[in-house]
C-alpha positions as CSV (number, residue, x, y, z in Angstrom):
1,M,45.9,76.8,101.2
2,T,43.9,75.9,98.1
3,F,43.6,72.4,96.8
4,P,44.8,71.4,93.4
5,P,41.8,70.9,91.1
6,S,42.6,67.2,90.6
7,I,42.3,66.6,94.4
8,T,39.2,68.7,95.2
9,E,37.2,67.7,92.1
10,H,37.8,64.0,92.2
11,Q,38.7,62.9,95.7
12,P,36.9,63.6,98.9
13,M,39.1,65.2,101.6
14,F,38.9,64.3,105.2
15,R,40.0,66.3,108.2
16,I,42.2,64.6,110.8
17,G,39.3,64.0,113.2
18,E,37.3,62.3,110.5
19,V,40.3,60.1,109.6
20,A,40.7,59.2,113.3
21,K,37.0,58.3,113.6
22,L,36.9,56.3,110.4
23,T,40.0,54.3,111.1
24,G,39.6,53.8,114.9
25,L,42.7,55.7,115.7
26,T,43.3,58.9,117.7
27,T,44.3,62.3,116.2
28,R,47.3,62.1,118.4
29,T,48.4,58.8,116.8
30,L,47.9,60.4,113.3
31,R,50.0,63.4,114.3
32,Y,52.7,61.1,115.6
33,W,52.8,59.1,112.4
34,E,53.0,62.3,110.5
35,E,55.9,63.4,112.7
36,L,57.6,60.1,111.9
37,G,57.0,60.6,108.2
38,L,54.7,57.6,107.9
39,V,51.7,59.6,106.7
40,H,51.5,62.9,104.9
41,P,48.2,64.9,104.5
42,S,47.5,65.8,100.9
43,A,46.9,69.4,101.9
44,Y,46.7,71.9,104.8
45,G,44.0,74.4,105.3
46,S,44.6,78.0,105.9
47,G,44.4,77.4,109.7
48,G,47.0,74.6,109.4
49,D,44.3,71.9,109.6
50,R,45.3,68.6,107.9
51,H,43.3,67.3,104.9
52,F,43.6,63.7,103.9
53,S,42.6,62.2,100.6
54,S,41.1,58.7,100.2
55,T,44.6,57.6,99.1
56,D,46.0,59.0,102.4
57,M,43.2,57.1,104.3
58,A,44.3,53.9,102.6
59,R,47.8,54.4,103.8
60,V,46.6,55.1,107.3
61,T,44.5,51.9,107.2
62,R,47.5,49.9,105.8
63,I,49.7,51.2,108.7
64,R,47.0,50.3,111.3
65,D,46.6,46.8,109.8
66,L,50.3,46.1,109.7
67,Q,50.5,47.0,113.4
68,K,47.3,45.4,114.6
69,L,47.0,42.4,112.4
70,L,50.6,41.5,111.9
71,G,52.1,43.0,115.0
72,F,54.6,45.1,113.2
73,S,56.5,47.8,115.0
74,L,56.5,51.3,113.4
75,A,60.1,50.7,112.2
76,E,58.9,47.5,110.4
77,V,55.9,49.4,109.0
78,R,58.3,51.9,107.6
79,V,60.3,49.2,105.8
80,V,57.1,47.9,104.2
81,L,55.9,51.3,103.2
82,D,59.2,52.4,101.9
83,T,59.3,49.6,99.3
84,E,59.1,51.0,95.8
85,E,56.2,48.7,94.9
86,V,53.9,50.3,97.5
87,D,54.8,53.7,96.2
88,V,54.0,52.7,92.6
89,L,50.7,51.2,93.7
90,D,49.7,54.3,95.6
91,R,50.7,56.5,92.7
92,V,48.8,54.4,90.2
93,K,45.7,54.3,92.3
94,S,45.9,58.1,92.9
95,E,46.3,58.8,89.2
96,L,43.5,56.5,88.3
97,H,41.1,58.1,90.8
98,S,42.3,61.7,90.5
99,G,41.4,62.3,86.9
100,D,40.0,60.8,83.8
101,P,43.0,59.2,82.1
102,S,42.6,58.0,78.6
103,L,42.0,54.2,78.0
104,I,45.5,53.8,76.8
105,R,46.9,55.5,80.0
106,Q,44.6,53.4,82.2
107,R,45.9,50.3,80.5
108,D,49.5,51.4,81.1
109,L,48.8,52.3,84.7
110,I,47.2,48.9,85.3
111,D,50.1,47.1,83.7
112,E,52.5,49.1,85.9
113,A,50.3,48.2,88.9
114,I,50.3,44.5,88.0
115,V,54.1,44.4,87.8
116,A,54.5,46.3,91.1
117,N,51.9,44.1,92.8
118,D,53.6,40.9,91.6
119,Q,57.0,42.1,92.9
120,L,55.4,43.0,96.2
121,L,53.8,39.5,96.4
122,G,57.2,38.0,95.7
123,R,58.7,40.0,98.6
124,L,55.8,39.0,100.9
125,D,56.2,35.3,99.9
126,D,59.9,35.6,100.7
127,T,59.2,37.2,104.0
128,L,56.6,34.6,104.9
129,S,59.0,31.8,104.0
130,R,61.6,33.3,106.4
131,I,58.9,33.7,109.1
132,Q,57.9,30.1,108.6
133,L,61.5,28.9,108.8
134,F,62.0,30.9,112.0
135,R,58.8,29.5,113.5
136,A,59.9,25.9,112.6
137,E,63.3,26.6,114.3
138,R,61.5,27.9,117.4
139,A,59.1,24.9,117.5
140,A,62.1,22.5,117.3
141,T,63.8,24.4,120.1
142,A,60.6,24.2,122.2
143,R,60.4,20.4,121.6
144,R,64.1,19.9,122.6
145,L,63.7,22.1,125.7
146,R,60.6,20.2,126.8
147,A,62.3,16.8,126.3
148,R,65.3,17.9,128.3
149,R,63.1,19.2,131.1
150,K,61.1,16.0,131.2
151,A,64.4,14.0,131.4
152,L,65.3,16.0,134.5
153,D,62.1,15.0,136.3
154,P,63.0,12.4,138.9
155,A,61.3,9.1,138.5
156,V,58.2,8.9,140.7
157,T,59.1,6.6,143.6
158,I,57.5,6.0,147.0
159,P,60.1,6.6,149.7
160,V,60.7,3.7,152.0
161,T,60.7,4.7,155.6
162,T,61.5,2.6,158.5
163,K,59.9,3.1,161.8
164,R,62.4,3.2,164.7
165,A,61.4,2.0,168.0
166,S,61.2,4.7,170.6
167,R,63.4,4.3,173.7
168,G,60.8,3.8,176.3
169,S,58.8,1.3,174.5
170,K,59.1,-2.4,174.9
171,G,59.8,-4.3,171.9
């Protein structure tokens, strides 16, 4: 398969092994993510080998970071990646890097990216607020459980024992 001129002339392409090495992932992980539809190579070589652009690499890195840094499952990663704002930002970045758009087009693309990024920030702020609320609820539950557990501890007392006289002893 041949590459479109905009890809080969302006963006470096990476084979799957290079992507794996640069991102600290395995080729198996990348193939699995492709199978799930999380990543899509920009092109395939004549032998079926996968070729990733720098935009594709950024997406792979984003997925890795969402999993490792934030602990997201692949289902949660999909929700984040499927937001329209991320698609807009990826498209704008790709267009800015894949050619030489006019200054007017660059301005329009950057304006579009600003709007999409601000919307994404709003979603993230909303998500963080919900996470903080959930955490506060969990912390309150932990305090209540600890207080209840502490109340169940018996008071520390020293048992009083009496010594009985044994039968054969004189008293």
